[in-house]
C-alpha positions as CSV (number, residue, x, y, z in Angstrom):
1,M,0.0,0.0,0.0
2,S,1.7,3.2,-1.1
3,N,0.8,6.7,-2.2
4,M,-2.8,6.3,-1.3
5,D,-4.0,9.8,-0.2
6,C,-7.4,8.4,0.7
7,I,-6.0,6.6,3.7
8,D,-5.9,8.7,6.8
9,K,-5.8,6.1,9.6
10,F,-4.6,2.6,10.1
11,P,-7.7,0.4,9.3
12,N,-9.0,-1.7,12.2
13,V,-9.5,-4.6,9.9
14,F,-5.8,-5.3,9.8
15,G,-6.0,-6.8,13.3
16,K,-8.3,-9.5,11.8
17,L,-5.9,-10.6,9.1
18,K,-4.5,-13.5,11.1
19,N,-2.6,-15.0,8.2
20,L,-1.0,-11.7,7.0
21,E,2.8,-12.3,6.7
22,I,4.0,-9.2,4.8
23,L,2.9,-5.6,5.4
24,N,4.4,-2.8,3.3
25,L,3.3,0.8,3.7
26,S,5.0,3.8,2.0
27,S,4.4,7.4,1.3
28,L,1.0,7.7,3.0
29,S,1.4,11.4,3.6
30,D,-2.0,11.8,5.4
31,L,-1.8,8.7,7.6
32,K,-0.8,8.9,11.2
33,L,0.2,5.4,12.0
34,E,-0.7,4.2,15.4
35,F,-1.0,0.5,14.7
36,K,-3.8,-0.4,16.9
37,G,-4.3,-4.2,16.8
38,I,-1.0,-5.0,15.2
39,E,-0.2,-7.4,18.1
40,K,-2.9,-9.7,16.7
41,L,-0.8,-10.4,13.5
42,E,0.8,-13.5,14.9
43,K,2.2,-14.6,11.5
44,L,3.7,-11.3,10.5
45,R,7.2,-11.8,9.1
46,E,7.9,-8.5,7.4
47,L,6.9,-5.0,8.3
48,R,8.3,-2.3,6.0
49,I,7.2,1.3,6.6
50,S,8.7,4.2,4.7
51,R,8.0,8.0,4.4
52,C,5.0,7.8,6.8
53,K,4.2,9.6,10.0
54,V,4.8,7.3,13.0
55,P,4.5,9.3,16.2
56,K,5.9,6.5,18.4
57,F,7.1,3.0,18.2
58,P,4.2,0.5,18.3
59,K,5.0,-1.7,21.3
60,G,2.4,-4.1,20.1
61,L,5.0,-5.3,17.6
62,F,6.8,-7.0,20.4
63,E,4.0,-9.6,20.4
64,C,4.7,-10.4,16.7
65,E,7.2,-13.1,17.6
66,N,7.6,-14.3,14.0
67,L,8.8,-11.0,12.7
68,E,12.0,-11.3,10.6
69,V,12.2,-7.9,8.9
70,L,11.5,-4.6,10.6
71,E,11.9,-1.4,8.6
72,F,11.1,2.2,9.5
73,H,12.6,4.2,6.7
74,Y,12.4,8.0,6.7
75,C,9.7,8.0,9.4
76,S,9.2,10.6,12.1
77,L,9.7,7.9,14.7
78,G,10.4,8.8,18.3
79,D,12.8,7.0,20.6
80,L,13.1,3.2,20.6
81,P,11.7,1.5,23.7
82,E,13.3,-1.4,25.4
83,G,11.8,-4.7,24.2
84,L,13.4,-5.4,20.8
85,S,15.0,-8.5,22.3
86,R,11.6,-10.2,22.4
87,L,11.8,-10.4,18.6
88,K,13.9,-13.6,18.6
89,K,13.6,-14.2,14.8
90,L,14.5,-10.7,13.6
91,R,17.1,-10.9,10.8
92,E,16.9,-7.4,9.3
93,L,16.6,-4.1,11.3
94,D,16.4,-0.8,9.3
95,L,15.9,2.2,11.5
96,D,17.3,5.2,9.6
97,N,16.0,8.2,11.4
98,P,17.6,11.6,12.3
99,R,16.1,11.6,15.7
100,F,17.9,8.5,17.1
101,D,20.9,9.3,19.2
102,E,21.1,5.9,20.9
103,L,19.9,2.3,20.5
104,P,18.2,0.3,23.3
105,A,20.7,-1.8,25.0
106,D,18.7,-5.0,24.7
107,F,18.8,-5.1,20.9
108,T,22.2,-6.8,21.1
109,A,20.4,-9.8,22.6
110,I,18.7,-10.6,19.2
111,E,21.1,-13.4,18.2
112,S,19.4,-13.9,14.8
113,L,20.3,-10.3,13.5
114,E,22.1,-10.4,10.2
115,S,21.7,-6.8,8.9
116,I,21.4,-3.5,10.7
117,N,20.9,-0.1,9.0
118,C,21.1,2.9,11.3
119,S,22.2,5.4,8.7
120,M,21.0,9.0,8.7
121,T,20.7,9.1,12.5
122,S,22.2,11.1,15.4
123,L,23.9,8.1,16.9
124,V,26.8,9.0,19.2
125,S,27.7,5.4,20.2
126,V,27.0,1.8,19.6
127,P,26.2,-0.6,22.6
128,E,29.4,-2.0,24.0
129,D,28.2,-5.6,23.7
130,I,27.5,-5.5,20.0
131,G,30.0,-8.4,19.7
132,N,27.1,-10.7,20.9
133,L,25.7,-10.5,17.4
134,K,27.6,-13.4,16.0
135,R,25.4,-13.7,12.8
136,L,25.7,-10.0,11.9
137,K,26.8,-9.6,8.2
138,N,26.0,-6.0,7.4
139,L,26.3,-2.9,9.6
140,D,25.4,0.5,8.2
141,L,26.2,3.5,10.4
142,T,26.5,6.1,7.7
143,W,26.0,9.7,8.5
144,G,25.9,9.9,12.3
145,N,27.9,11.4,15.2
146,L,30.1,8.4,16.0
147,T,33.7,8.9,17.2
148,S,34.6,5.2,17.5
149,L,33.3,1.6,17.6
150,P,33.2,-0.7,20.6
151,D,36.2,-3.1,20.9
152,S,33.7,-6.0,20.9
153,I,32.9,-5.3,17.2
154,V,35.8,-7.6,16.4
155,E,33.8,-10.5,17.9
156,C,31.1,-10.1,15.1
157,E,32.9,-13.0,13.3
158,N,30.5,-13.0,10.3
159,L,30.6,-9.3,9.6
160,E,31.1,-8.7,5.8
161,R,30.2,-5.1,5.2
162,L,30.6,-2.1,7.4
163,S,30.0,1.6,6.8
164,V,31.0,4.5,9.2
165,A,31.1,7.0,6.3
166,R,30.0,10.6,7.0
167,N,30.7,10.4,10.7
168,D,33.1,13.4,10.7
169,K,34.5,12.8,14.1
170,F,35.2,9.1,13.6
171,S,39.0,8.7,13.7
172,E,40.0,5.1,14.3
173,F,39.0,1.5,14.2
174,P,39.2,-0.7,17.4
175,A,42.3,-2.7,18.3
176,N,42.5,-6.1,16.7
177,F,40.3,-5.0,13.8
178,E,42.1,-7.5,11.6
179,R,40.4,-10.3,13.4
180,L,37.3,-9.7,11.2
181,E,38.4,-12.2,8.6
182,K,35.1,-12.2,6.7
183,L,35.0,-8.4,6.3
184,T,35.3,-7.6,2.6
185,F,34.2,-3.9,2.4
186,V,34.4,-0.9,4.6
187,D,33.0,2.6,3.7
188,A,35.0,5.2,5.7
189,Y,34.9,8.4,3.7
190,W,34.2,11.9,5.1
191,C,35.4,10.9,8.6
192,N,38.2,12.4,10.6
193,M,40.5,11.4,7.7
194,D,44.1,12.4,8.9
195,P,44.3,10.0,11.8
196,L,42.2,7.4,10.1
197,R,44.5,7.3,7.0
198,E,47.5,6.8,9.3
199,Q,45.8,3.8,10.9
200,L,44.7,2.4,7.5
201,K,48.4,2.3,6.4
202,E,48.9,-0.3,9.1
203,L,45.6,-2.1,8.7
204,K,45.5,-2.6,4.9
205,P,48.6,-5.0,4.8
206,K,47.0,-7.0,7.6
207,M,43.6,-7.1,5.9
208,R,44.4,-7.7,2.2
209,W,41.0,-9.4,1.8
210,C,39.1,-6.2,2.6
211,R,38.6,-3.1,0.5
212,F,38.6,0.2,2.4
213,N,36.8,3.0,0.6
214,T,37.9,6.4,1.7
215,T,36.4,8.5,-1.1
216,P,32.7,9.2,-1.8
């Protein structure tokens, strides 16, 4: 459902669609999404919301235990509440939103996570225990306020792609970064480039399997 100006509220009937697995809403400019009854969608696997007005995170989603993909893309979403860890099957988390400056600590308990997009945010830090996410393959932190990454990032043993681009205060990768033997691509342009380039001179020979992109 997209670009439907006739929709101005979340239809109550959605709560009765017990077999609904995929819900995709985009560019509904007049719709203020409150998601009443979404907790009844027990078989929901994918929820993708983009360019809609979402005043607050729908806590009813925490009852959707089969959810695998959660996307709030360019939505006016407020802070994230604790509770994401209840989504035990979540593989993909896309939360690009300029209002986010931190992530709930419990999201690192979602062991099934493979992809995280927190680009276009105001993030100043990443939870210290992100190394718990052993299945994580893609981590996009483009365009934020990060200065560094937690040391435990090197424990994300399946990480393949990482972006810290456009974090203009980011100046170095953690110690032992070369332990990420599956990492094949790192976007690191428009950061604090002088100290970062010095570190990359040492890292690149140790990580010949990985491409470091330092230009847009």
